C-alpha positions, 0 to 999 in steps of 0.5 A, spaced: 451 457 483 450 461 476 451 469 476 450 475 471 455 479 468 452 486 466 456 491 462 456 499 464 458 502 457 458 509 460 462 508 466 468 512 468 474 508 472 479 512 476 486 510 478 485 507 485 492 510 487 490 517 485 483 517 487 485 514 494 489 520 496 486 526 493 485 530 500 492 530 502 496 536 501 504 535 499 508 537 506 515 536 507 517 529 509 511 527 505 509 520 503 502 518 502 502 512 507 502 518 512 497 522 509 491 518 508 485 521 511 483 514 514 488 508 517 483 503 513 486 507 506 493 506 509 492 499 511 489 497 504 494 501 500 500 498 504 497 491 503 495 491 496 502 495 494 506 489 497 501 484 494 501 486 487 509 488 487 511 481 489 506 478 484 508 482 478 514 486 479 520 482 484 525 479 480 530 479 485 528 478 492 535 480 495 535 486 492 527 487 493 529 486 501 534 491 501 530 496 498 524 495 502 529 495 508 531 502 506 524 505 504 521 502 511 527 506 514 525 512 511 518 512 512 519 511 519 524 517 520 518 521 516 513 518 521 517 520 527 518 527 525 511 528 523 509 525 529 505 519 526 508 513 529 501 510 529 500 510 522 507 507 521 504 501 525 498 501 521 503 501 514 507 495 517 500 491 519 498 492 512 505 490 509 504 483 514 497 482 511 500 483 504 505 478 505 500 473 508 496 474 502 501 473 497 504 466 501 496 464 501 496 465 494 503 462 492 501 456 496 495 454 492 
């Protein structure tokens, strides 16, 4: 049941948000969620952002929900203009997964 911890003194840590989307080019109606190289990256980005936002940043749920609705509307419009509706559905699935994760952690 025990384990070991190793210290790697010469390791380099990159910011996850930055390293996930290096290959995206800035376009008109740009948002990283629409331009990740894979759906998996977009899903996990949305899930993790939702989870960490709920854990650390939300102090007023009402204002958060209003902002979330506006943001999702903007991303939906961007996805329609750029013909990336499937990516928007992946984004929504990631948000649902983040909400489920948050609720499961919160209830424990």
